[in-house]
C-alpha positions, 0 to 999 in steps of 0.5 A: 078639698072641702072647707071642713077638711082643710087644716091650718098650717103652722109656720112658726110657733112660740112654745115658751110663751105659755111658760113665761106668760099667764095668757088671759085672752087670745085673738087672731090678727092679720099681718101686712107682709111682702111677697118674699116674706110669705114665700119664706114663711111657707118654708117654715123657717121663721122665729117668733120666740123673741117677738112681741106686739106694741101699739104705735101711732094708733096701730099695732105692730109685731116687733122682733119677729124674724122671717129670714130672707127668701133666697130666690127673691134676689134684689127685692128681698125684705129685711128679716127683722123689720116691724110688721103691721098687724091688722085688727078691727078698730074695736079690738085694737082699742080694747087691746090698747087699754089692756096693754096699758095696764102694768105687766100686760103684754101682747105675745105672738103664740103662733103664725099660721096659714088659715084655710084660705092660705092667708097668714094670721098671727095668734096673739095672747094677752099675757102677764109675765110669770115669776120664777115661783109660778113657773116652778109650780106649773112644772110641778103640777104638770109632772104630777099629772103625768105621774098620776096618769101613769099610775092609773094606767098601770093600775089597770 
């Protein structure tokens, strides 16, 4: 299969992240996983809805990501909620450390996917939490755009 034809396969997605946070910047990071975690991700049962990334001891960690146990792994299985180390370049890590030290900023995982080489990657978003009013405004704007498109389509 040609390189351009391969598609990334999404293993888990955080659909509410863009609703709860105003995403300012995104970046791709690798994840240190054990074999049973990769097998479990391939089955597509992971959840990153409650997950976030933190900086601890000069490294980035993905916390609260739930990757269920892989049944066939038997005794060598992994704990489902363990913190997982994120792999980013030192310059990116330093830039993110400064960004999340600002008030209200957090690193939110948007999706976990397999790239074209079959390696697990996490798309992180640097986000600022939205207030309830901002969320309502987004919903109103989205519904108005949907109604506007419907009106224009029916007008012909």
